[in-house]
Biotite code that builds the C-alpha atoms (Angstrom):
import biotite.structure as struc

atoms = struc.array([
    struc.Atom([9.162, 4.865, 10.897], chain_id="A", res_id=1, res_name="MET", atom_name="CA", element="C"),
    struc.Atom([5.579, 5.905, 10.113], chain_id="A", res_id=2, res_name="ALA", atom_name="CA", element="C"),
    struc.Atom([2.549, 3.687, 10.594], chain_id="A", res_id=3, res_name="ARG", atom_name="CA", element="C"),
    struc.Atom([2.214, 3.040, 6.868], chain_id="A", res_id=4, res_name="LYS", atom_name="CA", element="C"),
    struc.Atom([5.774, 1.745, 6.787], chain_id="A", res_id=5, res_name="GLN", atom_name="CA", element="C"),
    struc.Atom([5.077, -0.599, 9.725], chain_id="A", res_id=6, res_name="TYR", atom_name="CA", element="C"),
    struc.Atom([1.972, -1.834, 7.922], chain_id="A", res_id=7, res_name="GLU", atom_name="CA", element="C"),
    struc.Atom([3.743, -2.291, 4.607], chain_id="A", res_id=8, res_name="LEU", atom_name="CA", element="C"),
    struc.Atom([6.616, -4.203, 6.220], chain_id="A", res_id=9, res_name="ARG", atom_name="CA", element="C"),
    struc.Atom([4.251, -6.405, 8.239], chain_id="A", res_id=10, res_name="ALA", atom_name="CA", element="C"),
    struc.Atom([2.154, -7.141, 5.159], chain_id="A", res_id=11, res_name="PHE", atom_name="CA", element="C"),
    struc.Atom([5.221, -7.946, 3.064], chain_id="A", res_id=12, res_name="ARG", atom_name="CA", element="C"),
    struc.Atom([6.656, -10.311, 5.667], chain_id="A", res_id=13, res_name="ASN", atom_name="CA", element="C"),
    struc.Atom([3.333, -12.094, 6.192], chain_id="A", res_id=14, res_name="ALA", atom_name="CA", element="C"),
    struc.Atom([2.725, -12.418, 2.427], chain_id="A", res_id=15, res_name="LEU", atom_name="CA", element="C"),
    struc.Atom([6.263, -13.720, 1.920], chain_id="A", res_id=16, res_name="ASN", atom_name="CA", element="C"),
    struc.Atom([5.711, -16.388, 4.603], chain_id="A", res_id=17, res_name="ASP", atom_name="CA", element="C"),
    struc.Atom([2.313, -17.336, 3.170], chain_id="A", res_id=18, res_name="TYR", atom_name="CA", element="C"),
    struc.Atom([3.538, -17.612, -0.427], chain_id="A", res_id=19, res_name="LEU", atom_name="CA", element="C"),
    struc.Atom([6.658, -19.510, 0.707], chain_id="A", res_id=20, res_name="GLY", atom_name="CA", element="C"),
    struc.Atom([4.391, -22.055, 2.374], chain_id="A", res_id=21, res_name="GLY", atom_name="CA", element="C"),
    struc.Atom([2.641, -22.552, -0.966], chain_id="A", res_id=22, res_name="LEU", atom_name="CA", element="C"),
    struc.Atom([5.905, -23.181, -2.805], chain_id="A", res_id=23, res_name="GLY", atom_name="CA", element="C"),
    struc.Atom([6.597, -19.703, -4.195], chain_id="A", res_id=24, res_name="TRP", atom_name="CA", element="C"),
    struc.Atom([10.340, -19.471, -3.629], chain_id="A", res_id=25, res_name="THR", atom_name="CA", element="C"),
    struc.Atom([13.053, -17.065, -4.749], chain_id="A", res_id=26, res_name="GLU", atom_name="CA", element="C"),
    struc.Atom([10.657, -14.125, -4.967], chain_id="A", res_id=27, res_name="LEU", atom_name="CA", element="C"),
    struc.Atom([12.215, -10.690, -4.694], chain_id="A", res_id=28, res_name="GLU", atom_name="CA", element="C"),
    struc.Atom([9.998, -8.380, -2.624], chain_id="A", res_id=29, res_name="PHE", atom_name="CA", element="C"),
    struc.Atom([9.862, -4.610, -3.019], chain_id="A", res_id=30, res_name="ARG", atom_name="CA", element="C"),
    struc.Atom([8.013, -2.077, -0.891], chain_id="A", res_id=31, res_name="GLU", atom_name="CA", element="C"),
    struc.Atom([6.615, 1.156, -2.276], chain_id="A", res_id=32, res_name="GLY", atom_name="CA", element="C"),
    struc.Atom([7.221, 2.842, -5.596], chain_id="A", res_id=33, res_name="PHE", atom_name="CA", element="C"),
    struc.Atom([10.679, 4.232, -4.917], chain_id="A", res_id=34, res_name="LYS", atom_name="CA", element="C"),
    struc.Atom([13.173, 1.703, -6.091], chain_id="A", res_id=35, res_name="SER", atom_name="CA", element="C"),
    struc.Atom([16.219, 2.117, -8.235], chain_id="A", res_id=36, res_name="GLU", atom_name="CA", element="C"),
    struc.Atom([16.390, -1.593, -9.069], chain_id="A", res_id=37, res_name="LYS", atom_name="CA", element="C"),
    struc.Atom([15.368, -3.003, -12.419], chain_id="A", res_id=38, res_name="THR", atom_name="CA", element="C"),
    struc.Atom([12.357, -5.267, -12.076], chain_id="A", res_id=39, res_name="ILE", atom_name="CA", element="C"),
    struc.Atom([13.412, -8.906, -12.192], chain_id="A", res_id=40, res_name="GLN", atom_name="CA", element="C"),
    struc.Atom([11.171, -11.944, -12.466], chain_id="A", res_id=41, res_name="VAL", atom_name="CA", element="C"),
    struc.Atom([9.848, -13.424, -10.300], chain_id="A", res_id=42, res_name="PRO", atom_name="CA", element="C"),
    struc.Atom([9.203, -10.487, -8.003], chain_id="A", res_id=43, res_name="SER", atom_name="CA", element="C"),
    struc.Atom([6.439, -8.933, -5.941], chain_id="A", res_id=44, res_name="VAL", atom_name="CA", element="C"),
    struc.Atom([6.018, -5.195, -5.321], chain_id="A", res_id=45, res_name="ALA", atom_name="CA", element="C"),
    struc.Atom([3.645, -3.921, -2.638], chain_id="A", res_id=46, res_name="ILE", atom_name="CA", element="C"),
    struc.Atom([2.296, -0.357, -2.608], chain_id="A", res_id=47, res_name="HIS", atom_name="CA", element="C"),
    struc.Atom([-0.253, 1.627, -0.650], chain_id="A", res_id=48, res_name="PHE", atom_name="CA", element="C"),
    struc.Atom([-2.397, 3.836, -2.870], chain_id="A", res_id=49, res_name="LEU", atom_name="CA", element="C"),
    struc.Atom([-4.074, 6.980, -1.478], chain_id="A", res_id=50, res_name="PRO", atom_name="CA", element="C"),
    struc.Atom([-6.088, 6.143, 1.645], chain_id="A", res_id=51, res_name="SER", atom_name="CA", element="C"),
    struc.Atom([-8.072, 7.780, 4.448], chain_id="A", res_id=52, res_name="ASN", atom_name="CA", element="C"),
    struc.Atom([-8.828, 7.680, 8.165], chain_id="A", res_id=53, res_name="LYS", atom_name="CA", element="C"),
    struc.Atom([-12.160, 6.733, 9.658], chain_id="A", res_id=54, res_name="GLU", atom_name="CA", element="C"),
    struc.Atom([-13.492, 7.417, 13.121], chain_id="A", res_id=55, res_name="GLU", atom_name="CA", element="C"),
    struc.Atom([-15.135, 4.481, 14.829], chain_id="A", res_id=56, res_name="LEU", atom_name="CA", element="C"),
    struc.Atom([-17.330, 6.553, 17.106], chain_id="A", res_id=57, res_name="GLN", atom_name="CA", element="C"),
    struc.Atom([-18.956, 9.965, 16.951], chain_id="A", res_id=58, res_name="ILE", atom_name="CA", element="C"),
    struc.Atom([-16.875, 12.725, 18.454], chain_id="A", res_id=59, res_name="GLY", atom_name="CA", element="C"),
    struc.Atom([-13.440, 11.350, 17.734], chain_id="A", res_id=60, res_name="GLY", atom_name="CA", element="C"),
    struc.Atom([-11.283, 8.377, 18.422], chain_id="A", res_id=61, res_name="ARG", atom_name="CA", element="C"),
    struc.Atom([-12.599, 5.768, 20.748], chain_id="A", res_id=62, res_name="GLY", atom_name="CA", element="C"),
    struc.Atom([-10.489, 2.958, 22.034], chain_id="A", res_id=63, res_name="SER", atom_name="CA", element="C"),
    struc.Atom([-9.245, 2.148, 18.555], chain_id="A", res_id=64, res_name="GLU", atom_name="CA", element="C"),
    struc.Atom([-7.688, 3.995, 15.620], chain_id="A", res_id=65, res_name="ASP", atom_name="CA", element="C"),
    struc.Atom([-8.833, 2.881, 12.166], chain_id="A", res_id=66, res_name="LEU", atom_name="CA", element="C"),
    struc.Atom([-7.238, 3.652, 8.814], chain_id="A", res_id=67, res_name="ASN", atom_name="CA", element="C"),
    struc.Atom([-8.398, 2.375, 5.463], chain_id="A", res_id=68, res_name="ARG", atom_name="CA", element="C"),
    struc.Atom([-5.568, 1.355, 3.164], chain_id="A", res_id=69, res_name="ARG", atom_name="CA", element="C"),
    struc.Atom([-5.893, 0.612, -0.514], chain_id="A", res_id=70, res_name="LEU", atom_name="CA", element="C"),
    struc.Atom([-3.141, -1.875, -1.248], chain_id="A", res_id=71, res_name="ILE", atom_name="CA", element="C"),
    struc.Atom([-1.778, -2.897, -4.625], chain_id="A", res_id=72, res_name="GLN", atom_name="CA", element="C"),
    struc.Atom([0.390, -5.951, -5.173], chain_id="A", res_id=73, res_name="ILE", atom_name="CA", element="C"),
    struc.Atom([2.237, -6.221, -8.495], chain_id="A", res_id=74, res_name="ASP", atom_name="CA", element="C"),
    struc.Atom([3.479, -9.732, -9.251], chain_id="A", res_id=75, res_name="CYS", atom_name="CA", element="C"),
    struc.Atom([6.008, -9.879, -12.092], chain_id="A", res_id=76, res_name="TYR", atom_name="CA", element="C"),
    struc.Atom([6.292, -13.361, -13.587], chain_id="A", res_id=77, res_name="MET", atom_name="CA", element="C"),
    struc.Atom([7.758, -15.135, -16.610], chain_id="A", res_id=78, res_name="GLU", atom_name="CA", element="C"),
    struc.Atom([4.455, -16.457, -17.963], chain_id="A", res_id=79, res_name="THR", atom_name="CA", element="C"),
    struc.Atom([0.768, -15.614, -17.918], chain_id="A", res_id=80, res_name="GLU", atom_name="CA", element="C"),
    struc.Atom([-0.046, -18.834, -16.049], chain_id="A", res_id=81, res_name="ASP", atom_name="CA", element="C"),
    struc.Atom([2.370, -18.023, -13.232], chain_id="A", res_id=82, res_name="ARG", atom_name="CA", element="C"),
    struc.Atom([1.079, -14.445, -12.993], chain_id="A", res_id=83, res_name="ALA", atom_name="CA", element="C"),
    struc.Atom([-2.494, -15.698, -12.701], chain_id="A", res_id=84, res_name="GLU", atom_name="CA", element="C"),
    struc.Atom([-1.556, -18.373, -10.176], chain_id="A", res_id=85, res_name="ALA", atom_name="CA", element="C"),
    struc.Atom([0.287, -16.016, -7.830], chain_id="A", res_id=86, res_name="ILE", atom_name="CA", element="C"),
    struc.Atom([-2.480, -13.402, -7.985], chain_id="A", res_id=87, res_name="THR", atom_name="CA", element="C"),
    struc.Atom([-4.992, -16.087, -6.964], chain_id="A", res_id=88, res_name="ASP", atom_name="CA", element="C"),
    struc.Atom([-2.769, -16.964, -4.003], chain_id="A", res_id=89, res_name="ASP", atom_name="CA", element="C"),
    struc.Atom([-2.370, -13.277, -3.065], chain_id="A", res_id=90, res_name="CYS", atom_name="CA", element="C"),
    struc.Atom([-6.158, -12.837, -3.184], chain_id="A", res_id=91, res_name="MET", atom_name="CA", element="C"),
    struc.Atom([-6.597, -15.846, -0.877], chain_id="A", res_id=92, res_name="ASP", atom_name="CA", element="C"),
    struc.Atom([-4.024, -14.402, 1.522], chain_id="A", res_id=93, res_name="PHE", atom_name="CA", element="C"),
    struc.Atom([-5.820, -11.062, 1.684], chain_id="A", res_id=94, res_name="ILE", atom_name="CA", element="C"),
    struc.Atom([-9.173, -12.757, 2.176], chain_id="A", res_id=95, res_name="ASP", atom_name="CA", element="C"),
    struc.Atom([-8.068, -15.260, 4.823], chain_id="A", res_id=96, res_name="LEU", atom_name="CA", element="C"),
    struc.Atom([-5.257, -13.734, 6.869], chain_id="A", res_id=97, res_name="GLU", atom_name="CA", element="C"),
    struc.Atom([-5.025, -10.984, 9.473], chain_id="A", res_id=98, res_name="ALA", atom_name="CA", element="C"),
    struc.Atom([-1.585, -9.366, 9.631], chain_id="A", res_id=99, res_name="VAL", atom_name="CA", element="C"),
    struc.Atom([-0.075, -8.278, 12.941], chain_id="A", res_id=100, res_name="LEU", atom_name="CA", element="C"),
    struc.Atom([1.436, -4.783, 12.738], chain_id="A", res_id=101, res_name="ILE", atom_name="CA", element="C"),
    struc.Atom([4.658, -4.655, 14.737], chain_id="A", res_id=102, res_name="LYS", atom_name="CA", element="C"),
    struc.Atom([7.261, -2.005, 15.442], chain_id="A", res_id=103, res_name="ASP", atom_name="CA", element="C"),
    struc.Atom([11.022, -2.678, 15.127], chain_id="A", res_id=104, res_name="PRO", atom_name="CA", element="C"),
    struc.Atom([11.099, -3.828, 18.780], chain_id="A", res_id=105, res_name="SER", atom_name="CA", element="C"),
    struc.Atom([8.563, -6.568, 17.900], chain_id="A", res_id=106, res_name="ASP", atom_name="CA", element="C"),
    struc.Atom([5.751, -4.911, 19.898], chain_id="A", res_id=107, res_name="ASN", atom_name="CA", element="C"),
    struc.Atom([2.329, -5.598, 18.383], chain_id="A", res_id=108, res_name="THR", atom_name="CA", element="C"),
    struc.Atom([0.637, -2.295, 17.555], chain_id="A", res_id=109, res_name="LEU", atom_name="CA", element="C"),
    struc.Atom([-2.494, -3.567, 15.834], chain_id="A", res_id=110, res_name="GLY", atom_name="CA", element="C"),
    struc.Atom([-3.834, -5.610, 12.940], chain_id="A", res_id=111, res_name="THR", atom_name="CA", element="C"),
    struc.Atom([-4.250, -5.187, 9.202], chain_id="A", res_id=112, res_name="LEU", atom_name="CA", element="C"),
    struc.Atom([-7.252, -7.027, 7.781], chain_id="A", res_id=113, res_name="ILE", atom_name="CA", element="C"),
    struc.Atom([-9.559, -7.073, 4.776], chain_id="A", res_id=114, res_name="CYS", atom_name="CA", element="C"),
    struc.Atom([-13.142, -6.926, 6.042], chain_id="A", res_id=115, res_name="LYS", atom_name="CA", element="C"),
    struc.Atom([-14.627, -6.233, 2.600], chain_id="A", res_id=116, res_name="ASP", atom_name="CA", element="C"),
    struc.Atom([-14.011, -9.311, 0.467], chain_id="A", res_id=117, res_name="THR", atom_name="CA", element="C"),
    struc.Atom([-15.754, -7.654, -2.471], chain_id="A", res_id=118, res_name="SER", atom_name="CA", element="C"),
    struc.Atom([-12.939, -5.067, -2.587], chain_id="A", res_id=119, res_name="SER", atom_name="CA", element="C"),
    struc.Atom([-10.399, -7.748, -3.599], chain_id="A", res_id=120, res_name="ILE", atom_name="CA", element="C"),
    struc.Atom([-9.667, -7.405, -7.312], chain_id="A", res_id=121, res_name="TYR", atom_name="CA", element="C"),
    struc.Atom([-7.105, -8.884, -9.695], chain_id="A", res_id=122, res_name="SER", atom_name="CA", element="C"),
    struc.Atom([-6.089, -8.739, -13.329], chain_id="A", res_id=123, res_name="GLU", atom_name="CA", element="C"),
    struc.Atom([-3.240, -10.076, -15.418], chain_id="A", res_id=124, res_name="THR", atom_name="CA", element="C"),
    struc.Atom([-1.494, -7.733, -17.825], chain_id="A", res_id=125, res_name="LEU", atom_name="CA", element="C"),
    struc.Atom([0.657, -8.822, -20.789], chain_id="A", res_id=126, res_name="PRO", atom_name="CA", element="C"),
    struc.Atom([4.234, -7.615, -21.226], chain_id="A", res_id=127, res_name="PRO", atom_name="CA", element="C"),
    struc.Atom([4.534, -4.074, -22.563], chain_id="A", res_id=128, res_name="LEU", atom_name="CA", element="C"),
    struc.Atom([8.018, -4.394, -23.960], chain_id="A", res_id=129, res_name="LEU", atom_name="CA", element="C"),
    struc.Atom([8.996, -6.345, -27.041], chain_id="A", res_id=130, res_name="THR", atom_name="CA", element="C"),
    struc.Atom([12.562, -6.997, -25.885], chain_id="A", res_id=131, res_name="ASP", atom_name="CA", element="C"),
    struc.Atom([12.659, -10.686, -24.797], chain_id="A", res_id=132, res_name="PRO", atom_name="CA", element="C"),
    struc.Atom([15.180, -9.862, -22.053], chain_id="A", res_id=133, res_name="LYS", atom_name="CA", element="C"),
    struc.Atom([12.605, -7.576, -20.427], chain_id="A", res_id=134, res_name="LEU", atom_name="CA", element="C"),
    struc.Atom([9.520, -9.704, -21.075], chain_id="A", res_id=135, res_name="LYS", atom_name="CA", element="C"),
    struc.Atom([7.432, -10.157, -17.939], chain_id="A", res_id=136, res_name="ARG", atom_name="CA", element="C"),
    struc.Atom([3.766, -10.687, -17.163], chain_id="A", res_id=137, res_name="TRP", atom_name="CA", element="C"),
    struc.Atom([2.235, -8.611, -14.390], chain_id="A", res_id=138, res_name="ARG", atom_name="CA", element="C"),
    struc.Atom([-0.499, -9.834, -12.100], chain_id="A", res_id=139, res_name="GLY", atom_name="CA", element="C"),
    struc.Atom([-2.118, -7.002, -10.156], chain_id="A", res_id=140, res_name="VAL", atom_name="CA", element="C"),
    struc.Atom([-4.130, -7.426, -6.957], chain_id="A", res_id=141, res_name="VAL", atom_name="CA", element="C"),
    struc.Atom([-5.905, -4.577, -5.199], chain_id="A", res_id=142, res_name="ARG", atom_name="CA", element="C"),
    struc.Atom([-7.922, -4.588, -1.998], chain_id="A", res_id=143, res_name="ALA", atom_name="CA", element="C"),
    struc.Atom([-9.133, -2.302, 0.755], chain_id="A", res_id=144, res_name="THR", atom_name="CA", element="C"),
    struc.Atom([-7.576, -3.145, 4.097], chain_id="A", res_id=145, res_name="LEU", atom_name="CA", element="C"),
    struc.Atom([-8.292, -1.760, 7.535], chain_id="A", res_id=146, res_name="GLU", atom_name="CA", element="C"),
    struc.Atom([-5.520, -1.079, 10.008], chain_id="A", res_id=147, res_name="SER", atom_name="CA", element="C"),
    struc.Atom([-6.751, -1.268, 13.575], chain_id="A", res_id=148, res_name="HIS", atom_name="CA", element="C"),
    struc.Atom([-4.378, 0.113, 16.207], chain_id="A", res_id=149, res_name="TYR", atom_name="CA", element="C"),
    struc.Atom([-4.729, -0.765, 19.867], chain_id="A", res_id=150, res_name="TYR", atom_name="CA", element="C"),
    struc.Atom([-5.252, 2.004, 22.390], chain_id="A", res_id=151, res_name="ALA", atom_name="CA", element="C"),
    struc.Atom([-2.001, 3.107, 24.065], chain_id="A", res_id=152, res_name="PRO", atom_name="CA", element="C"),
])
């Protein structure tokens, strides 16, 4: 499993726990863009958009490896109010929580954190389809995260 997959899984699990603590139950979580499933409401999809690496010291890696990740969270809800409410909670999560990145053996590899609060952005989009069976509001949250890996 690649680092991005560890990060995405850790972020999803931490967000699920956080939202569950706020009363958001029965959410279906999806990771990445590749899914054969039809989008159901309520659900949350988490994606990493194109990102880059950054060196923390001149001349190469120091004691830490840093990657910038642009994350997008799509929250599909039944109503505009619910879409706006969950995006507010997702924004709070990104702003307040550091996520521990772990491998499948539960070893902590590093942290995923948003150090630039001004990068947190949200919007609520109306349904695109006119079919009432497919009607869903989409709340979108984007932010720039940093993944810090500990030295081996």
